[in-house]
C-alpha positions, 0 to 999 in steps of 0.5 A: 538519469532521466529518459524520454517518456516512452508513453504519453499519459493517455497512452500509459492509461490505455489498454495498450500499456500493461501494468507489467510494462509500467512496473518494469519501466519504473523499476528500471529507472526509479531510485531506491528511495523513489520505489520505496516511497511508492511501494514499488520495491520488490520482486516484479511479479509481486509489484504487478500483482499487488499494485493497481494500475492507477497507482502505477500511473501516478508513480509514472507521472511522479517520476518525471515531476519529482526527478526520482531517477536512479544514477546512471551505472548504479544498480538498484541493489547497490542503492539499496545496500548503500541506503541500508548501510547509511541508516544503521549508525543513525538507528543505533544512535537513536536507539540509545537515547532516553526518548527513543527507549521510551518511544519503543516501550510505549505502544503506538495508538491505533489510527482506526476504529473497528465496529464488528458487523458479523463475528468470525470463527474466533480461531483462524486469524489473519496474522502477519505473513499470512495471505488474506482473502477479503471482500470490501467496499471503501467509502468517504465519510459522506458515504461516497463509494470509491472502490469495491470488489462486491457487485450485485451484477456478478459473483464477487472475487476476493482480494488476496494479499499478504498481511503486514507486507505493505500491499494495502494501507496500514489501517487494513494491515493492522485491523486484519490482524484482529480479525478471524475468518468470517468476520465482517467489520466496519473500519474508520481509518484516519488519513495517516493510516490510509492515503495521507496528505496526498490522497489518491485523486485518481481514485476519488480520494482527496488529501487527508481523507478519513476512509470508511471500509466494510471489510470481510475476511473470507479466508486465510492461507 
């Protein structure tokens, strides 16, 4: 059920409120569906590590705007179990239809293109479940850079995350599984495999934006 705001938008965005505090609040009060939609469902430590503060702030505002509250007295685990149980009959019914069988047999068309800028070692690939370390620069189609972890002013620090776990946009998750350590590629990712209809205005990404990334895989654990 809704609760009073613990922080104003300005307070939440300030250094006085840590990412962990925002994540704890959202997990304590958001519904299972809300947390899944905003990729905030999971272990708190993993959510804090894998989510940028602008995304947590966006979810914080969305919670009050959309009313995605968890019912009073219901735990997150109970909601998750109920949602899973409710989805099973529908999944089973859908799987028996000819259309579903054809869809499952047909490979999904990738919504990105990849241009190799530097070849990798051809041996150590980023597979689903492995941890990738990457350098990147993200741009709009007009060349405007909206994010990067490569700077000429200081030694860059690779971004580390588990591949295929939804910690990054789908275009990254899918493209990385075609890359080996040392490879650098230019990815052009359609909006459905990026930030979709909503975009990410706080980060300078408009709705339905096609994004371009220069992505370098530097290590795989």
